N, C-alpha and C positions, 0 to 999 in steps of 0.2 A: 519561388517557384510558383507554378499554380497548382491548385489542388488536384488536378488530375495526375500530375507529375508525383506529388508526393504520396498520394495514394497509391499509385501503380508501384512506386517504388517499395513501399512497406508491404504490398501482395507479392510482389518477386522476392522479398526477403522471406515472407512466409512461405512462400513455395518451396526456397532451397531448403529452409531449416525444420520446416516442420514434420519431414519424414523421420527425422531423428529425435526431435525436441518433443513430438506430439502433444503440443499445448492447446492445439483447437480441435474442436470436434465439428466445427463447421466454417467454412471460409466463403465469404459473400461476394465473390470478385464481381461479377456482372453489376450488381446492385449496387457496391461500393464505388465502382468507376462512374456509372450513371450519377450517381449523389454527388461526387467530388465534379464531375461535369455542370451540373446544374448550379453548384455552389460558384464555379467560376463565371458562368453566363451571369449571374445574379451580380457578382463583383464588378463585371465588365460593364453593366449597365450603368451601374451606380458610380463607378470610378475610371473606367477606361480599360483597355487593354494592358497588359505588361508590356513593358518597353524591352529593347533588342536584349537586356541583361537579364529578362525574366522578372524583374522588379515591378510591383506596383507603386502607384503614387506614394508619396510619403505616409499619408495616414492610413493605408492598411497594409503596411509592412509590419514586422515586428516590433512590439511594442517594448517597454524596459521590463515588463513581465514574460516577454517572450511568447507570448500568444498573437496569432495575427489578429488584427482587429479592424471590424469596418468603422465607418463613421459612427460616433457615438456610443460604440462598442458592440451594436447589434450582432455580430459575429466574433466575439473574442476568441473562438478556437476554430475559425475557418479553415478547413483542410486538414484538420487534426487527426490522424488514424487513430481508432478507438475499437478497442479489444471489449466486449462486453462477456461477465461471468456466466457461463451455461447457455444453453439453448432459449431460455426465456429471459436473458438478460436485458432486451431491448424494452421491455415492460418499464424498467426503472431510468431508462438512459434519455428519456425524451427531454430535460432541460439542456442536456449536451448536445443533442443532436440539434436543437433550436439554435445551440451557439454556434454551429458550424460543425462540430465533429464528424467524422465519417465512421460509421460501423462497419470494420471490415471481417469480423468474425465473432465465433463464440467461443470461449475458452473452456479447457476442461474443470471437470470437477470429481470427486470420486465416485467411484463405480459401485456396483452392488457387491455383497459378499463380505465386508469389513466392518467392525466396530468402529475401527480407527479412520480417521477423515483426512490425515495428512499427505493424501498422495491425489493422482487424477488420472482421468482414462480419456485418451484423445482418440481422434479418428485413426491415427497409425499405431495407436498402442499405448502402454502407460508412460506418462508423462516423466521426463527426467530433468533432474537437475542441472540447469545451463553450466554448471562449475565442474560437476561431477555426474557421468550419466549411472552409476551405479547408486547414485542416492536420490532421495525423494525431494521435490522442490517445497513439500510441506502442502498443507491444503489448510480449507477445502479450495481456496482460489488459487489452485496450482498452477492450471495454464495459465492465469492471469499474472503471475509472478514470474515464471518461466519467459513469457513471451516479453515482457519488460525488460527483464536483465539480459536476455539474448539480443535485445535491440529489434526487435520485430515490430514493435509499436511504443509509442512513448507514456501510452496512459491505457491502464485497463481497469474496468471496474471490479469490485469484490463485495463479498459480504461477511461481516465477522459476527458469529454466534459464541464463539470460544476463544478466538484468537487466528480465526481463520482468514484475515487479512495480514495481521503482524507477523505470525509464524512463517507463512512463505515469503513474506518480505525479508526477515531476518535471513532466512536459510538460502534466499537466491541474491541477496546483497542490493536490495532496493528500497525505497521508502514505503510505508504502507501505514495507512490513516484509518484508523477506528474513529466513527464520531460519537457524539454523544446521544444516548437514547432518547428518542423523540424529536431530535434536530430534523431528520429527513424521513419520510415515509419508509414504513418497514410491513411486511405482512407477517411478519412472526409474531403469534399470539402471545408468547412469553415475554415477549420486548427484550429477549436476550440479544438478537440477530439485529444488528443494525448495516447500513450502507457504508462502503469504504470504497479505497482507492489505491491503487499500486502505480508507482510512477519511479522515473529514473531521478527526478531530484524533488528536493521540497517545493521549489518554484512550480514544478509542473503539478503536484499535488495541490499547491495553494490555487492554480488555475481553476481545477476541479472543484475546489471547495467553493469558490467564488460564485462560480455557475450554479453549482447545486443548491447552495443555501441561499443566493442573492444576498449576501452577505458583503459590503464595499471593503476594499482593501482597507485596512488600518494602519497607521505608524507602527513601526516595532517597538517592543516593549523596552523600558529602561534595561541597559546590562552592567552587571550581570544579572540572571534571573536566580533567585533563591532556591534551591533544591535540597531535597533528601534522595539519600543512596540506601538500597537495600537491595542485597544480593538474593534474598530468598522469601520476603515478605512474612518471615516468621513461621513458614511451614513447608515450602516446599525444599527440596533436596537437589539442586542444580549441580550439574558436573563443573569442575574447576575450572576448565577452559573456557567456555562461555560467560562464565563469572568475571575470568581475567580480562578476556577480550571487551567486554561491557565497562568493567572498571575503568581500563585503560582510555577508553573513549569518553568517559566521563573526565579522566585527569587531563585529555586534550581539550575537552571544551573549557575546563577551568583554566588551563594555562592561557587559552586564547580569549578570556575574559567574556565568555558566553553565559557560563553558570557560576555559581558560588554556593557551594556546599554549606549546608547549616545543621546543626547537631539538633535532633528535635527533643523535647522534653521527655516525651516517651518514644522508645524505638519502635519503628512501623512492624506492628505485627498483627496480622489480619488473622482470622477465623479460615480454615481451609474452605474454599468455597465448592469444592468437588461435589460433595454429598447433595448441597443445597441446587446447585446447578442440575445435577442429573436429576432430582425432585422434580424440578420444574418442566423439566423436557420428558418425565413421565406420565403419560395420561392416567389419571385416576389416582395419583401420588396424593398424599395429603402435604399441602404446602406450607403447613405450619412452622416446620423445622427450617425451611428455606428463608420464608420470612424472618425468623429470629437470627438466623445467620446474616441475611443481608441488612436488617437493622442494624446489628452491633458492628459490622464492618463499615457500613454507611457512617456510624459514628465516630469510628477509629480513624477515618479517611478525612470526615470534616474536621478532626482535631490536627490531623497533619497538615492539610492545606490551610489551617489559620495560621499557621508558621512558616510556611514555605509555598512555593508557586508551582512546584512540581516534585513527582515521585518519580526517580529512576531506578529501574531494573534491568537485567538481561530479558530479553525479549524469549528466548525459549531455555528450557534446562539442559537441552542436550544438542550436539551437533545434528545435521540432517542423518536420520537414519537410513539404512537401505530400503529396498522395495519389499522387503519380507515383512515390514513393520517394526514399530518402535518396542515391540515385547510389553513389559509390564509398565513401561513409564509412560506418563501422562506428558503429553508436549505440550499441553494446555496449562501446565501447573502455574505459570507465571502470569498468563494474559486473562483467563476466564474469570478473575475476581472482579474484572473491572466491565466484564459483560452482566455480572451480576449487580455491580453498583451502578453502572450507566454512564461511568467518565469515559472523555474521549482519551485515545492513547495511540501514540505512533511509535513504529520501529524505525530505526536510524541503522544505517550501516556502521558496524562498529569493528571492521577488520576481519581477518581470515584465520582458522583454524589451522592446526597441523595436517589435517587430511586435504586442506586447500579449499575448503568450502566457508561462505562467509558466516558472519555472526551478526546479531542485532545488538542494540540497547534500546530498550522500552521507556518512552516519556510518557508520563501520566499526567494529566492537569484535570483543574476544577471543572465541573459541568458548564459547558458552553464555551469554553476556552480553546476551541481547535485553531483560531488564529494565534494563540500563544505557542502551542506546540510547533504550527509550520514557521513561526517567525524563529524559535530556536533551531527547528532543523534548518532553516535556511541560511542563517548565522553559521551552522557547523560546516556550512558547504558541501552536504549530504550529495554524493554522485556516486552513480554506478561506476565499479571498478576503482574502488579505494586501492592507494598505491600504486595506481599504474596498470593495474591488471584489467583484462577483458572477459566478461563471461562469454563462454562458449568455446574456450580455448581448449578445455578438456574434452569438450564433446564434439567440436567442430563444427555447431551451430551459430557460432556470434555472427550476426548480420549488420551490427552498426559499424558506421564508418562515419567519421567527424565529417558533418558537414553536409551528409546525405540524409538523414533523417527528418521527421517534422517533430524534434524535440519542443514541447510545449514552452519549457522553460530556457530555450536558446541553446 
């Protein structure tokens, strides 16, 4: 398919679904179509026009990784519709645009008036979870997760300062990657917030990572990968259902030969990072206590990763909450420890709760091991619609049909 056709189809899905989903604050129709036309013209000059079936010559059709590539990989994401987080999201999307992505709009983030950040405010109203309209998609990358889960776009950028990619990924049933602190540029002075991505599959997330990091694709790790399981990291108090769903996902990975659980010499018990995280975010606060918590947790995590390649936990301690808010629960209780420590982490779809909403399994790796997370996630075959279910069935916003979307991962 030509880039104009793929991008136009994405824009049409957004036009149909977004009045209900409220995932976008801005849609850039004219600019996106113009950009797609320029890409088609560039590809035509290099390789000739598509044939009667719409296919281009072999060297620029989909690769084994699912991304459309130009000769030499100069446009590895040519024509892929991309949503960026918030109105200023284009500032960090330069490598993706240079790789051929077409930005179709800016996704919703939390509005003013709440201390909690697990929601979003789109141009048409409060962003809804594609699986249940009376539930939040999570946040702060709220619209990004909702748009990907509903099939409006295959890739959406995010930012993760306490779980803002991983929590909405878990609650919307998509893949969400938080990168290692310092691997990619970030404007956050505290170092807590880092770039991330929300995608419909691990392959799609890997395509984003290869472009952003300029890290060449490597052979997958020997399987099974050794891993340690923790339901609560020693301090959190998660509900039984998300723990059970995440643990069942781990057992499936074990049965498939993807991971092998090992018993650590010392059970994984971290200090609660909440007070330290809040102190680092509070101007004028004394960082000494936060530094002590960070140093101690870093020591404990170093010991854990000396004996295992991955740490596995539930992504969120609860199911998605309603639009009234989470109450006195911290949705970040299982995620923000790794913003404090800087480790890369990924949320993988783990199944569905009794309320019909997805849950997530969090994978945490040593610093700089994003490729390991993505390889394990890819082996797990993580795709949206686990168990044959399609996001949007409850809300009426599902816009993805097999063969019609510009999936990066095929």
